[in-house]
Rosetta silent file (secondary structure, phi, psi, omega in degrees, C-alpha in Angstrom):
SEQUENCE: MILVTGATGAVGREVAAQLAAAGPVRILARRPGRLTVRGDGVEAVAGEYGDRPALDRALRGVDSVFLVTNSPTEPDDERVAAAAAAAGVRHLVKLSMMAVEEPGADDFITRRQRENEEAIRQSGVPWTFVRPRTFMSNTLSWAPGIRAAGVVRALYGDAPVACVDPRDVAAVAVAALTGTGHEGRAYAVSGPEAITAREQTAQLSRVLGRPLRFEELGVDAARTALLAKYPRPVAEAFLESAERQREGAKAAVVSTVQELTGHQARSYRVWSADHADAFAAE
SCORE:     score description
SCORE:     0.000 S_00000001
   1 L     0.000  138.736  176.765    0.000    0.000    0.000 S_00000001
   2 E  -112.059  133.533  175.748    1.172    3.517   -0.830 S_00000001
   3 E  -102.535  131.011  177.731    0.118    6.554    1.211 S_00000001
   4 E  -113.117  131.667  171.300   -0.136    9.912   -0.571 S_00000001
   5 L  -109.947  166.081  178.483   -0.164   13.252    1.227 S_00000001
   6 L    66.085   29.627 -171.709   -0.864   16.647   -0.301 S_00000001
   7 L   -77.986    1.451  170.713   -3.432   15.132   -2.664 S_00000001
   8 L  -101.216    1.001  179.079   -5.316   18.408   -3.105 S_00000001
   9 L   -95.443  175.629 -172.528   -2.167   20.127   -4.407 S_00000001
  10 H   -59.037  -45.888 -176.802   -0.729   20.312   -7.904 S_00000001
  11 H   -88.791  -45.127 -178.551    1.669   17.357   -7.620 S_00000001
  12 H   -58.370  -38.939  178.136    0.043   15.259   -4.888 S_00000001
  13 H   -61.710  -41.896  179.817   -3.242   15.183   -6.780 S_00000001
  14 H   -69.198  -39.383  177.217   -1.456   13.883   -9.886 S_00000001
  15 H   -59.902  -48.308 -179.173    0.506   11.298   -7.890 S_00000001
  16 H   -61.201  -41.820 -178.900   -2.702    9.992   -6.319 S_00000001
  17 H   -66.071  -43.007 -179.619   -4.473    9.871   -9.696 S_00000001
  18 H   -66.062  -39.932  178.273   -1.625    8.047  -11.431 S_00000001
  19 H   -68.631  -41.871 -178.206   -1.360    5.506   -8.616 S_00000001
  20 H   -64.014  -28.190  178.743   -5.144    5.021   -8.420 S_00000001
  21 L   -68.965  -19.074 -176.114   -5.218    4.226  -12.141 S_00000001
  22 L  -109.452  -15.858 -177.125   -2.960    1.238  -11.490 S_00000001
  23 L   171.409 -169.995 -178.001   -4.145   -0.061   -8.117 S_00000001
  24 L   -69.831  148.694  177.826   -5.180    0.792   -4.561 S_00000001
  25 E  -147.583  146.627  175.914   -3.910    3.951   -2.888 S_00000001
  26 E  -112.308  141.451 -177.800   -4.485    5.572    0.498 S_00000001
  27 E  -124.708  130.152  170.960   -4.698    9.346    0.939 S_00000001
  28 E   -95.702  124.269 -177.279   -4.209   11.370    4.112 S_00000001
  29 E  -144.348  138.999  175.547   -6.240   14.583    3.898 S_00000001
  30 L   -65.026  -38.049 -179.991   -7.379   17.207    6.368 S_00000001
  31 L  -130.249   86.598 -176.971  -10.643   17.534    4.441 S_00000001
  32 H   -55.457  -26.346 -179.895  -11.317   14.339    2.472 S_00000001
  33 H   -63.876  -18.779  179.327  -14.380   15.950    0.916 S_00000001
  34 H   -85.282   -8.122 -177.355  -12.080   18.183   -1.140 S_00000001
  35 L   -67.437  136.427  175.178  -10.366   15.236   -2.811 S_00000001
  36 L  -100.392  -11.922  177.914  -10.918   14.932   -6.554 S_00000001
  37 L   -91.414  113.912 -177.136   -9.238   11.523   -6.791 S_00000001
  38 L  -138.244  166.124  178.651  -11.889    8.909   -6.064 S_00000001
  39 L   151.146  172.808 -176.978  -12.667    5.313   -6.914 S_00000001
  40 L   -61.875  -31.452 -177.122  -13.034    1.839   -5.523 S_00000001
  41 L   -92.529    5.792 -177.796   -9.306    1.572   -4.863 S_00000001
  42 E  -101.854  121.034  177.747   -8.968    4.970   -3.160 S_00000001
  43 E  -113.243  124.148 -179.876   -9.063    5.031    0.632 S_00000001
  44 E  -104.861  133.897  175.904   -9.148    8.427    2.365 S_00000001
  45 E  -117.382  124.320  179.840   -8.043    8.912    5.966 S_00000001
  46 E   -78.837  132.345  178.372   -8.979   12.177    7.669 S_00000001
  47 L   162.253  173.064  178.387   -6.142   13.811    9.583 S_00000001
  48 L  -137.083  169.698 -172.417   -3.183   16.151    9.517 S_00000001
  49 L   -61.892  -32.362 -178.597    0.538   15.910   10.200 S_00000001
  50 L   -79.586   -2.914 -179.114    0.259   17.231   13.754 S_00000001
  51 L  -102.996   92.116 -173.962   -2.284   14.543   14.683 S_00000001
  52 H   -61.129  -41.593  176.647   -0.141   11.509   15.548 S_00000001
  53 H   -58.840  -38.893  177.927   -3.074    9.093   16.040 S_00000001
  54 H   -66.678  -40.941  176.637   -4.374   10.016   12.572 S_00000001
  55 H   -59.417  -44.258 -178.869   -0.884    9.575   11.130 S_00000001
  56 H   -62.857  -39.772  177.420   -0.620    6.150   12.747 S_00000001
  57 H   -63.462  -44.190 -177.492   -3.976    5.126   11.280 S_00000001
  58 H   -66.498  -32.282 -174.919   -2.968    6.333    7.828 S_00000001
  59 H   -88.440   -7.177 -177.570    0.414    4.566    7.982 S_00000001
  60 L   -63.475  121.423  178.942   -0.869    1.197    9.171 S_00000001
  61 L    77.038   10.956 -177.329    0.146   -1.441    6.619 S_00000001
  62 L   -89.390  136.336  176.737    1.814    1.116    4.336 S_00000001
  63 L   -92.711  -40.033 -174.694    4.997    0.238    2.438 S_00000001
  64 E  -135.414  151.568 -179.679    5.740    3.610    0.806 S_00000001
  65 E  -130.189  136.559  167.640    4.811    7.250    1.428 S_00000001
  66 E  -102.682  118.753 -171.922    4.691   10.272   -0.846 S_00000001
  67 E  -112.006  123.127  173.384    5.316   13.286    1.367 S_00000001
  68 E  -112.765  128.153  177.467    4.424   16.880    0.516 S_00000001
  69 L   -63.085  127.979 -178.504    5.405   19.599    2.987 S_00000001
  70 L   -84.320  -40.231 -176.827    2.209   21.181    4.273 S_00000001
  71 L  -144.774  130.383  178.403    3.639   24.325    5.863 S_00000001
  72 L   -71.570   -7.857 -178.515    7.124   25.871    5.715 S_00000001
  73 L  -104.391    1.441 -179.848    6.633   27.171    9.253 S_00000001
  74 L  -122.863  151.265 -179.376    5.797   23.837   10.929 S_00000001
  75 L   -80.400   51.036 -172.284    7.958   20.708   11.517 S_00000001
  76 H   -63.751  -46.647 -175.139    5.591   18.617    9.392 S_00000001
  77 H   -64.577  -37.666  177.928    8.118   16.449    7.572 S_00000001
  78 H   -62.154  -40.639  179.299    9.869   15.500   10.807 S_00000001
  79 H   -63.816  -45.369 -178.934    6.539   14.384   12.289 S_00000001
  80 H   -66.803  -41.995 -179.273    5.653   12.251    9.289 S_00000001
  81 H   -62.292  -41.386  179.707    9.141   10.731    9.071 S_00000001
  82 H   -65.011  -42.818  178.577    9.079    9.762   12.750 S_00000001
  83 H   -66.688  -37.618  178.826    5.642    8.181   12.422 S_00000001
  84 H   -64.693  -40.874  177.980    6.701    6.389    9.224 S_00000001
  85 H   -62.221  -43.109 -179.747    9.755    4.954   10.954 S_00000001
  86 H   -66.166  -29.982 -178.568    7.619    3.703   13.840 S_00000001
  87 H   -84.781   -4.383  179.832    5.154    2.112   11.393 S_00000001
  88 L    78.862   24.363  177.336    7.905    0.227    9.560 S_00000001
  89 L   -61.770  138.805 -174.525    7.521    2.113    6.265 S_00000001
  90 L   -96.591  -13.355 -177.446   10.118    0.905    3.777 S_00000001
  91 E  -158.404  131.139  177.655   10.364    3.916    1.459 S_00000001
  92 E  -123.271  118.597  178.193    9.585    7.628    1.756 S_00000001
  93 E  -103.683  116.439 -172.614    9.505    9.774   -1.389 S_00000001
  94 E  -106.400  127.233  172.671    9.709   13.440   -0.463 S_00000001
  95 E   -79.396  113.935 -177.530    8.680   16.350   -2.707 S_00000001
  96 L  -116.915 -137.334  179.369   11.430   18.916   -2.185 S_00000001
  97 L  -155.637  149.151 -174.954   12.811   21.644   -4.479 S_00000001
  98 H   -63.936  -29.398 -177.473   15.760   22.009   -6.832 S_00000001
  99 H   -61.596  -22.069 -179.567   17.122   25.014   -4.941 S_00000001
 100 H   -55.059  -34.373 -176.478   18.086   22.706   -2.050 S_00000001
 101 H   -93.652    8.017 -177.051   21.140   21.574   -4.009 S_00000001
 102 L  -108.770  114.868 -174.326   22.167   25.087   -5.096 S_00000001
 103 L   -57.645  -29.023 -178.076   24.672   26.847   -2.791 S_00000001
 104 L   -77.121   -7.666 -178.781   23.453   30.317   -3.764 S_00000001
 105 L   -93.396  115.802 -177.692   19.920   29.643   -2.510 S_00000001
 106 L  -139.000   28.102  178.127   19.536   30.658    1.125 S_00000001
 107 L   -78.034  170.074 -174.555   15.982   31.925    1.443 S_00000001
 108 H   -56.745  -47.014 -176.353   13.646   30.840    4.243 S_00000001
 109 H   -66.458  -42.006  179.989   11.770   28.175    2.252 S_00000001
 110 H   -64.463  -42.224  178.075   14.941   26.596    0.845 S_00000001
 111 H   -61.015  -41.231  179.281   16.540   26.432    4.280 S_00000001
 112 H   -65.837  -38.335  178.339   13.444   24.738    5.685 S_00000001
 113 H   -67.715  -35.807  174.157   13.419   22.187    2.888 S_00000001
 114 H   -61.373  -42.924  177.843   17.069   21.389    3.571 S_00000001
 115 H   -63.642  -38.967  177.739   16.135   20.856    7.220 S_00000001
 116 H   -62.765  -45.045  178.284   13.209   18.667    6.160 S_00000001
 117 H   -60.330  -42.057 -179.594   15.450   16.509    3.995 S_00000001
 118 H   -65.419  -38.236  177.433   17.912   16.110    6.856 S_00000001
 119 H   -61.402  -38.245  178.843   15.104   15.100    9.250 S_00000001
 120 H   -69.020  -41.811  176.289   14.078   12.388    6.794 S_00000001
 121 H   -58.065  -42.944 -176.932   17.657   11.159    6.481 S_00000001
 122 H   -71.962  -18.035 -177.460   17.902   10.996   10.263 S_00000001
 123 H   -69.726  -23.626 -177.583   14.636    9.057   10.595 S_00000001
 124 L    90.297   -7.038  177.346   16.205    5.896    9.229 S_00000001
 125 L   -79.912  128.800  176.203   13.466    5.377    6.619 S_00000001
 126 L   -55.274  136.110 -169.476   14.941    4.782    3.138 S_00000001
 127 E  -129.101  159.294  165.938   14.262    7.920    1.143 S_00000001
 128 E  -137.931  134.242  177.473   14.119    9.457   -2.311 S_00000001
 129 E  -106.123  126.698  174.387   14.015   13.213   -2.869 S_00000001
 130 E  -104.632  116.192 -171.003   12.185   14.623   -5.903 S_00000001
 131 E  -118.019   87.156 -178.484   13.445   18.180   -6.438 S_00000001
 132 E   -81.109  159.922  168.281   11.476   20.045   -9.102 S_00000001
 133 L   -82.005 -176.650 -179.475   12.042   23.486  -10.521 S_00000001
 134 L   -51.663  137.521  179.503    9.176   26.027  -10.517 S_00000001
 135 E   -76.921  137.954  171.657    5.794   24.571  -11.494 S_00000001
 136 H   -58.050  -33.494 -177.810    4.179   25.722  -14.728 S_00000001
 137 H   -65.788  -12.430  175.438    0.910   25.756  -12.798 S_00000001
 138 H   -60.533  -25.743 -179.023    2.172   28.727  -10.771 S_00000001
 139 H   -73.918   -4.553  171.041    1.101   30.860  -13.728 S_00000001
 140 H   -61.165  -21.639  176.461   -2.518   30.060  -12.853 S_00000001
 141 H   -64.990  -17.259  177.087   -2.119   33.023  -10.501 S_00000001
 142 H   -79.752  -12.939 -170.518   -2.209   35.163  -13.661 S_00000001
 143 H   -57.030  -45.665 -179.303   -5.693   33.957  -14.548 S_00000001
 144 H   -58.281  -43.880  179.105   -7.749   36.728  -12.864 S_00000001
 145 H   -66.260  -36.151  178.906   -5.773   39.474  -14.635 S_00000001
 146 H   -69.861  -45.302 -178.632   -5.958   37.661  -17.961 S_00000001
 147 H   -64.044  -41.676 -173.084   -9.688   36.982  -17.701 S_00000001
 148 H   -81.166  -38.636 -170.575  -10.573   40.486  -16.592 S_00000001
 149 H  -138.906    2.105 -178.784   -8.200   42.674  -18.608 S_00000001
 150 L    67.086   33.754 -175.331   -5.903   40.566  -20.775 S_00000001
 151 E  -126.111  137.485  170.172   -2.941   41.522  -18.591 S_00000001
 152 E  -111.343  125.731  178.003   -0.154   39.511  -16.963 S_00000001
 153 E  -118.606  122.676 -177.820    1.636   41.249  -14.116 S_00000001
 154 E  -157.910  161.858  174.978    4.805   39.645  -12.754 S_00000001
 155 L   -71.961  148.047  164.176    8.336   40.345  -11.596 S_00000001
 156 L    47.910   71.160 -174.901   11.305   40.239  -13.993 S_00000001
 157 L   -63.094  -19.783 -177.697    9.649   39.511  -17.319 S_00000001
 158 L  -107.057   16.789 -179.532   12.906   38.530  -19.027 S_00000001
 159 L   -90.305  120.723 -175.782   14.167   36.125  -16.335 S_00000001
 160 L   -82.145  146.975  175.342   14.321   32.530  -17.660 S_00000001
 161 E  -145.209  135.573  178.490   13.171   29.481  -15.704 S_00000001
 162 L   -85.682   62.216 -174.785   13.103   25.817  -16.757 S_00000001
 163 L   -63.529  157.814 -170.425    9.625   25.414  -15.273 S_00000001
 164 E  -131.021  144.100  176.261    8.060   21.968  -15.152 S_00000001
 165 L   -71.041  127.830  178.164    4.582   20.512  -15.599 S_00000001
 166 H   -55.502  -28.182  178.074    3.328   19.077  -12.247 S_00000001
 167 H   -63.743  -34.651  178.852    2.178   15.996  -14.164 S_00000001
 168 H   -74.698  -36.840  175.016    5.794   15.255  -15.049 S_00000001
 169 H   -61.454  -43.842  178.904    6.947   15.788  -11.463 S_00000001
 170 H   -62.329  -39.621  179.933    4.242   13.360  -10.366 S_00000001
 171 H   -63.885  -37.422  175.541    5.338   10.802  -12.951 S_00000001
 172 H   -64.531  -44.156  179.304    8.888   10.938  -11.584 S_00000001
 173 H   -62.437  -42.049  179.147    7.558   10.479   -8.053 S_00000001
 174 H   -64.351  -39.598  176.312    5.395    7.537   -9.120 S_00000001
 175 H   -59.787  -40.381  178.830    8.394    5.923  -10.821 S_00000001
 176 H   -69.634  -37.497 -178.443   10.323    6.235   -7.556 S_00000001
 177 H   -70.875  -33.687 -172.064    7.400    4.913   -5.487 S_00000001
 178 H  -106.162  -12.660 -178.712    6.695    1.895   -7.682 S_00000001
 179 L   -96.454 -169.313  179.907   10.142    1.062   -9.076 S_00000001
 180 L  -123.827  157.365  174.449   13.326   -0.288   -7.544 S_00000001
 181 L    81.811   14.821 -177.658   16.756    1.143   -6.878 S_00000001
 182 L   -97.768   -8.818 -178.095   15.634    4.692   -6.071 S_00000001
 183 L   -63.293  137.841  179.597   16.453    4.676   -2.366 S_00000001
 184 L    77.235   11.697 -179.104   19.106    7.206   -1.383 S_00000001
 185 E  -109.005  148.748  173.705   18.715    9.116   -4.673 S_00000001
 186 E  -122.203  125.118 -174.406   17.812   12.765   -5.230 S_00000001
 187 E  -113.419  113.588  170.189   16.263   13.665   -8.579 S_00000001
 188 E   -75.153  139.156 -175.533   16.304   17.217   -9.956 S_00000001
 189 E  -133.485  123.256  177.758   13.327   17.725  -12.280 S_00000001
 190 L  -129.677  171.842  169.663   12.907   20.481  -14.870 S_00000001
 191 L   -80.233 -174.534 -173.740   10.892   21.199  -17.966 S_00000001
 192 L   -84.792   -6.711 -176.332   12.373   20.906  -21.467 S_00000001
 193 L  -158.160  156.462  170.575   13.368   24.566  -21.871 S_00000001
 194 L   -88.229  134.702 -175.362   14.011   27.793  -20.025 S_00000001
 195 E  -140.541  146.130 -179.661   11.261   30.317  -20.673 S_00000001
 196 L   -96.623  166.856  178.039   10.566   33.861  -19.485 S_00000001
 197 H   -64.035  -36.106  176.253    7.311   35.362  -18.236 S_00000001
 198 H   -62.994  -42.570  179.969    7.071   37.469  -21.395 S_00000001
 199 H   -67.472  -38.226  176.004    7.442   34.337  -23.519 S_00000001
 200 H   -62.312  -41.163  177.983    4.846   32.507  -21.414 S_00000001
 201 H   -60.651  -43.097  178.865    2.480   35.436  -21.911 S_00000001
 202 H   -63.949  -39.552  179.060    3.009   35.254  -25.687 S_00000001
 203 H   -67.302  -41.374  176.246    2.341   31.510  -25.696 S_00000001
 204 H   -61.663  -38.375  178.579   -0.830   31.971  -23.654 S_00000001
 205 H   -60.068  -44.167  179.736   -1.929   34.664  -26.103 S_00000001
 206 H   -66.728  -41.455 -179.634   -1.573   32.242  -29.019 S_00000001
 207 H   -63.743  -42.271 -176.171   -3.364   29.451  -27.143 S_00000001
 208 H   -82.200  -17.151 -179.068   -6.249   31.713  -26.133 S_00000001
 209 L    68.471   33.325  178.443   -6.456   33.445  -29.493 S_00000001
 210 L  -147.931  150.635 -179.821   -6.557   36.889  -27.922 S_00000001
 211 L   -69.542  138.257  174.558   -3.973   39.632  -27.300 S_00000001
 212 L  -124.757  146.228 -179.978   -2.357   39.690  -23.867 S_00000001
 213 E  -114.698  134.709  175.942   -0.183   42.437  -22.427 S_00000001
 214 E   -98.708  130.065  176.009    2.721   41.856  -20.047 S_00000001
 215 E  -122.771  121.818 -178.093    3.333   44.443  -17.325 S_00000001
 216 E   -80.373  125.924  177.219    6.431   44.058  -15.184 S_00000001
 217 L   -76.910  145.075  167.835    5.820   44.543  -11.476 S_00000001
 218 L   -78.983  163.540 -177.820    8.261   46.485   -9.360 S_00000001
 219 H   -61.440  -41.774 -178.126    9.696   44.792   -6.282 S_00000001
 220 H   -64.207  -42.383  178.736    7.655   46.919   -3.878 S_00000001
 221 H   -65.189  -39.860  178.148    4.391   46.132   -5.650 S_00000001
 222 H   -64.670  -40.469  179.061    5.275   42.436   -5.737 S_00000001
 223 H   -62.972  -44.000  179.117    6.086   42.485   -2.029 S_00000001
 224 H   -59.722  -44.094  179.880    2.758   44.115   -1.198 S_00000001
 225 H   -64.869  -40.745 -179.694    0.872   41.497   -3.215 S_00000001
 226 H   -68.375  -40.056 -179.287    2.776   38.624   -1.609 S_00000001
 227 H   -66.582  -21.852  176.234    2.319   39.950    1.924 S_00000001
 228 L   -71.821  -16.762 -176.065   -1.420   40.000    1.334 S_00000001
 229 L  -117.605  -24.506 -171.011   -1.300   36.203    0.922 S_00000001
 230 L  -131.881  156.897  170.497    1.713   34.893    2.865 S_00000001
 231 L   -60.705  153.978 -174.966    3.610   35.392    6.137 S_00000001
 232 H   -54.770  -46.220 -179.454    6.532   37.791    5.755 S_00000001
 233 H   -58.649  -35.399  179.545    9.305   35.104    5.782 S_00000001
 234 H   -72.172  -44.335  178.626    7.539   33.247    2.978 S_00000001
 235 H   -59.961  -44.261  179.421    6.880   36.413    0.961 S_00000001
 236 H   -66.245  -33.405  177.044   10.523   37.481    1.277 S_00000001
 237 H   -63.479  -40.725  177.753   11.625   33.992    0.250 S_00000001
 238 H   -63.401  -39.243  179.406    9.617   34.295   -2.968 S_00000001
 239 H   -67.011  -41.324  176.946   11.249   37.643   -3.692 S_00000001
 240 H   -63.318  -39.467  178.542   14.740   36.223   -3.089 S_00000001
 241 H   -63.784  -40.884  178.598   13.887   33.307   -5.364 S_00000001
 242 H   -63.774  -36.110  177.980   12.749   35.710   -8.094 S_00000001
 243 H   -65.728  -39.254  176.694   16.050   37.577   -7.808 S_00000001
 244 H   -64.725  -37.479  176.635   17.958   34.325   -8.308 S_00000001
 245 H   -63.937  -42.388  179.028   15.844   33.650  -11.383 S_00000001
 246 H   -59.174  -32.615 -179.843   16.675   37.129  -12.718 S_00000001
 247 L   -82.249   -0.735  176.759   20.360   36.251  -12.309 S_00000001
 248 L    91.927   10.361 -174.431   19.917   33.101  -14.414 S_00000001
 249 L   -75.207   -9.375 -175.398   20.114   30.554  -11.595 S_00000001
 250 L  -116.537   19.960 -173.998   16.962   28.694  -12.678 S_00000001
 251 L   -92.725  -11.444 -174.749   17.590   28.220  -16.387 S_00000001
 252 L   -68.198  137.676  177.793   19.317   24.808  -16.345 S_00000001
 253 L  -106.516  134.012  176.180   17.474   21.929  -18.040 S_00000001
 254 L  -121.551  160.010 -171.531   17.869   18.344  -16.836 S_00000001
 255 L  -102.711   21.719 -173.630   16.685   15.109  -18.476 S_00000001
 256 H   -59.678  -41.303 -178.171   15.224   13.355  -15.412 S_00000001
 257 H   -58.857  -47.745  178.853   11.666   13.114  -16.758 S_00000001
 258 H   -62.077  -43.824 -175.266   12.842   11.295  -19.879 S_00000001
 259 H   -66.563  -39.268 -174.733   15.202    9.052  -17.938 S_00000001
 260 H   -93.153  -24.718 -175.555   12.705    7.926  -15.285 S_00000001
 261 H  -113.095  -19.225 -179.022    9.439    7.898  -17.209 S_00000001
 262 L    85.018    0.628  176.269   10.441    7.273  -20.815 S_00000001
 263 L  -125.212  156.363 -179.665    8.605   10.308  -22.158 S_00000001
 264 L   -67.282  145.639  173.173    9.711   13.849  -22.910 S_00000001
 265 L   -63.800  140.404 -179.331    8.975   16.555  -20.378 S_00000001
 266 L   -71.846  143.324  177.130    5.965   18.624  -21.433 S_00000001
 267 L   -82.675  165.742  175.159    6.565   22.150  -22.706 S_00000001
 268 H   -64.661  -31.772  176.910    4.809   25.249  -21.398 S_00000001
 269 H   -59.443  -44.131  179.072    2.968   25.393  -24.726 S_00000001
 270 H   -66.447  -45.863 -179.486    1.461   21.961  -24.031 S_00000001
 271 H   -59.331  -46.257 -176.388    0.650   22.815  -20.414 S_00000001
 272 H   -65.579  -37.396  177.309   -1.032   26.111  -21.366 S_00000001
 273 H   -64.434  -38.849 -179.562   -3.115   24.449  -24.093 S_00000001
 274 H   -71.919  -18.262 -177.547   -4.282   21.808  -21.625 S_00000001
 275 L  -119.868   22.945 -175.993   -5.276   24.496  -19.106 S_00000001
 276 H   -59.000  -34.681 -177.726   -6.650   27.155  -21.458 S_00000001
 277 H   -59.359  -29.110 -178.297  -10.092   27.060  -19.806 S_00000001
 278 H   -68.445  -21.175 -176.654   -8.610   28.471  -16.596 S_00000001
 279 H  -107.297    3.180 -174.546   -7.612   31.648  -18.479 S_00000001
 280 L   -60.640  142.717 -177.193  -10.736   32.019  -20.633 S_00000001
 281 L   -63.089  145.772  178.715  -12.175   35.545  -20.786 S_00000001
 282 L   -71.852    0.000    0.000  -15.093   36.353  -18.533 S_00000001
């Protein structure tokens, strides 16, 4: 049995769906009613990382776990790793981030993910780390501006990033969960090309068949928008990450998707075409 966490998020939902298509899967969710992955082979357990009895129930009889960090401000991964070790779990696949392996990345979120990885190493449970670059689905945050006014507003319009489709990240995770020989490995995962926000805007314009305008946000405006949604350490971490992207630190392409899944990583053009309805004009 495989336990999936984070199944209402971009990657966890895809992991659960891909596993459910092949056999039984168990999902730990704070609100099982929000799950979109359902079926005869899907078992949902209500609970959260801070609820050890719920964790123990979810982990009973589980061989492998897919772990998504729930909050960068809570010791969630350490709690799950400790419970997994006590339950005799044989493999823990952790969704991390590519910046963990980059010496120049020292923002709050990256530091916490490094600490999370170390907690998993210390737990004694055999592990695999899946370290993706920025998700293509992050551009869904542009949807309100596109629908209402045909405008994309973002920092650093000419900063390239080898963003990745969450479906491809999930496929790598599923390969690690269901295959052999992945223990003790860390897999960086990127898309097939580095692309800028201006170029993404142009591709969305072609997909939607309507003109879109890109407006570059200043740092202060971006900070104000982020602080409206996130705690200050998280907002500042996003700004530091954007600065690293502007400096070219996120442009490298790796071939992990092809190597582990046998198919090419999806381009932003493919992702945007598959999600065009989310950007459709009001």
